[in-house]
C-alpha positions, 0 to 999 in steps of 0.5 A: 500500500505504501508503494502504491501511495508513493506511485500515485504521488510520483505520478502527480508531479509530472501531471502538475508540471504538464498542467503548469506548462499548458497553462503558460502556453495558453497564457502566451497564446491568449496574449498573442491573440489580444495583440493581433486583435489590437493590431487589426483594430488599429489597421482598420482605424488607420485605413478609415483615416486614410480614406477620410483624408483622401476624400477631404483632398478630393473635396478640396481639389474639386472645390478649387477646380470649380472656383478656378473655372468661374474665374474669367481670366483663368483660361481653363482648357479642357484639362480642368473639366477632364480632371473633374470628370475623372474624379467623379468616375473614381469616386463612383468606383470607390463608392461601388467598392465600399458598398460591395464590401459592406454588403459582403460584410453584412451577409458574409459572402 
């Protein structure tokens, strides 16, 4: 009976060590997962700010172009009109892309 108790006690030590190793490993994995989630959230915020900044630049450029077109002595050639049309086309493509991405995100396609 004494040998049996010693055997059980001896078996408990490796089990405890293994449990401790698994606990440390799980803690490490959880920490890495939280860091990855934080990086992903920061990336999304950065992309949103870049898009907002780009949109603000387009709005400013469009307002400037329209103002210059109204100046009688500016002698705007077709370049200004073409640039405004190109900006409109790109905005439409961007809007379609974002709409498609939003629908895919909502419905998980």
